C-alpha positions in Angstrom: 78.2 159.1 -102.1 76.5 156.0 -103.4 79.0 155.8 -106.2 81.9 155.5 -103.7 84.2 157.6 -105.9 86.5 160.5 -105.2 86.8 161.5 -108.9 86.1 165.1 -109.5 84.4 164.3 -112.8 82.4 161.1 -112.4 79.2 160.0 -114.0 77.1 162.0 -111.5 78.9 165.2 -112.5 78.5 164.4 -116.1 74.7 163.8 -115.7 74.3 167.0 -113.7 76.0 169.0 -116.5 73.8 167.3 -119.1 70.7 168.1 -117.1 71.7 171.7 -116.6 72.3 172.0 -120.4 68.9 170.5 -121.3 66.7 171.6 -118.4 68.3 174.7 -117.0 66.7 177.2 -119.3 63.2 175.7 -119.1 60.6 177.7 -117.2 59.6 174.8 -114.9 57.4 175.6 -111.9 57.5 173.1 -109.1 54.5 172.4 -106.9 55.5 170.9 -103.5 52.8 169.1 -101.5 54.7 169.7 -98.2 57.2 172.2 -96.7 59.7 169.3 -96.6 59.3 168.8 -100.4 59.6 172.6 -100.9 62.9 172.7 -99.0 64.2 169.8 -101.0 63.6 171.5 -104.3 64.9 174.8 -102.9 68.2 173.1 -101.9 68.6 171.4 -105.4 71.7 172.5 -107.2 69.8 172.1 -110.5 66.4 173.7 -109.7 67.0 176.1 -106.8 66.4 179.1 -109.0 63.1 177.9 -110.3 59.7 179.0 -109.1 58.3 176.7 -106.3 54.8 176.8 -104.9 53.6 174.9 -101.9 50.1 173.4 -102.3 49.1 170.7 -99.8 47.4 167.7 -101.2 43.6 167.9 -101.1 41.2 165.4 -99.6 37.8 164.4 -100.7 34.8 166.4 -99.4 33.4 163.2 -97.8 36.0 163.3 -95.0 34.7 166.7 -93.9 31.3 165.3 -93.1 31.3 164.1 -89.4 29.7 160.9 -88.3 29.0 159.8 -84.8 31.7 157.5 -83.4 29.3 154.9 -82.1 27.5 154.8 -85.4 30.8 154.4 -87.2 32.0 151.6 -84.9 28.6 149.8 -85.2 28.9 149.9 -89.0 32.4 148.4 -88.8 31.7 146.0 -86.0 34.5 147.6 -83.9 34.5 147.6 -80.1 32.8 150.7 -78.6 34.4 150.6 -75.1 38.0 150.8 -76.3 40.5 153.4 -77.5 41.2 152.7 -81.1 44.7 153.4 -82.6 44.5 153.5 -86.5 47.4 152.6 -88.7 47.4 152.0 -92.5 49.6 151.5 -95.5 49.6 149.6 -98.7 52.1 147.2 -97.0 52.3 147.4 -93.2 55.8 146.1 -93.2 57.1 148.5 -95.8 60.2 150.0 -94.1 59.4 153.5 -95.3 56.0 153.3 -93.6 57.5 152.4 -90.2 55.3 149.5 -89.2 58.3 148.0 -87.3 58.7 151.3 -85.4 55.0 151.2 -84.5 55.5 147.7 -83.0 58.4 149.0 -81.0 56.3 151.9 -79.7 53.5 149.6 -78.7 55.9 147.4 -76.8 57.1 150.5 -74.9 53.5 151.3 -74.3 53.1 147.8 -72.8 56.1 148.3 -70.5 54.9 151.7 -69.4 51.5 150.2 -68.6 53.1 147.4 -66.6 55.4 149.8 -64.7 52.5 152.0 -63.6 50.4 148.9 -62.6 47.6 149.9 -64.9 45.6 147.7 -67.3 45.6 150.4 -70.0 46.2 148.1 -72.9 43.1 146.0 -72.0 41.1 149.0 -73.2 43.1 149.6 -76.4 42.5 148.2 -79.9 44.7 148.6 -83.0 42.9 148.8 -86.3 44.9 148.4 -89.5 44.3 148.5 -93.2 46.4 147.4 -96.1 48.5 144.3 -96.8 49.6 143.1 -93.4 52.5 141.0 -94.7 54.4 139.9 -91.6 53.1 142.6 -89.3 51.9 140.9 -86.1 51.1 142.1 -82.6 50.2 138.7 -81.2 52.9 139.2 -78.5 51.0 142.3 -77.1 47.9 142.4 -75.0 46.1 144.6 -77.5 43.1 143.7 -79.5 44.1 143.8 -83.2 41.5 144.2 -86.0 42.8 144.1 -89.5 40.3 145.3 -92.1 42.4 144.4 -95.2 42.7 146.6 -98.3 40.4 149.6 -98.3 39.8 151.6 -101.5 36.3 152.9 -100.8 36.4 156.5 -99.4 33.1 156.0 -97.6 34.5 153.0 -95.7 37.7 154.9 -95.0 35.7 157.8 -93.6 34.0 155.4 -91.2 37.4 154.1 -90.0 38.7 157.6 -89.4 35.6 158.7 -87.4 35.7 155.4 -85.4 39.3 155.9 -84.2 40.8 157.9 -81.3 44.1 158.6 -83.0 46.0 158.0 -86.3 49.5 156.6 -85.8 51.9 157.6 -88.6 55.4 156.2 -88.1 56.5 156.8 -91.7 60.1 157.7 -92.0 60.4 158.3 -95.8 57.2 159.7 -97.2 56.1 162.9 -99.1 52.7 162.6 -97.3 51.2 160.3 -96.4 47.8 161.5 -97.7 46.3 159.7 -94.6 47.6 162.6 -92.5 45.7 165.0 -94.6 42.6 162.8 -94.4 42.9 162.4 -90.6 43.3 166.2 -90.2 40.1 166.7 -92.3 38.3 164.3 -90.0 39.5 166.0 -86.9 41.4 162.9 -85.8 44.4 163.4 -83.5 47.7 162.4 -85.2 51.1 161.1 -83.9 53.7 161.4 -86.5 57.4 161.8 -87.0 58.6 165.2 -88.3 58.7 164.2 -92.0 56.4 164.4 -94.9 53.3 166.6 -94.4 53.3 166.2 -90.6 55.0 169.6 -89.9 52.5 171.4 -92.0 49.4 170.1 -90.3 50.2 168.9 -86.8 50.5 171.2 -83.8 51.9 169.7 -80.6 49.3 169.3 -77.9 46.6 170.8 -80.1 45.7 168.1 -82.7 48.4 165.6 -82.0 52.2 165.2 -81.5 55.0 165.8 -83.9 58.0 163.6 -83.0 61.5 164.8 -83.8 64.6 162.6 -84.7 62.5 159.5 -85.2 62.4 159.0 -81.5 60.3 155.8 -81.0 60.1 156.4 -77.2 58.6 159.9 -77.7 56.3 158.4 -80.4 55.0 155.9 -77.8 54.5 158.6 -75.3 52.5 160.6 -77.8 50.2 157.7 -78.3 49.9 157.2 -74.5 49.0 160.9 -74.0 46.2 160.7 -76.4 44.6 157.5 -75.3 44.8 158.6 -71.7 43.2 162.0 -72.4 40.4 163.4 -74.5 41.9 166.9 -74.5 43.1 166.7 -78.1 39.8 165.6 -79.6 38.2 168.1 -81.9 35.1 166.1 -82.5 
């Protein structure tokens, strides 16, 4: 479709034939890190007859070692009396990572809070890591703490165990690995139904899996977790 051509034999057809000729007979085994990736390979006209194995991405053992939330927050100088929403990406405004959708969800959270007459957002903080670029929540009555780039697993572990939920608004991602890490830490997750989300998230058990990239439902998932401790597994 990107070629905008109706020719029966265009460059895409020529390349496909060449790939079939050179790769079709090779005994390639594909390893898919998610069910979504598995289905993509299975639907490939070039490789759908090949062997495919699904093996989820692993996480470091350090994430399986619990740490008390208050201790983690003290170490990071994070507020102890607030619900912490965690969001991270190499670039917070990378369109694939959905930072703009998270901002929309937080605005809806603000409207829901105002309509109910509650001061819910006064007790909420957003903690982010990565390059913040133009990501900004100054318009919202939520405390925002940006920790910059984090590459140390020990520091990242502290952040996971300090948070109340991990928000993953990614719309084009084979992971992200942060879902696997959040899962390992027992941190509730709100994610769209893409990447590894469907493999690890069970609705109302350890988070919420949002279909059709519905930002309103994503916002409601966040609201449900910060209003209740029922999903906490630690």
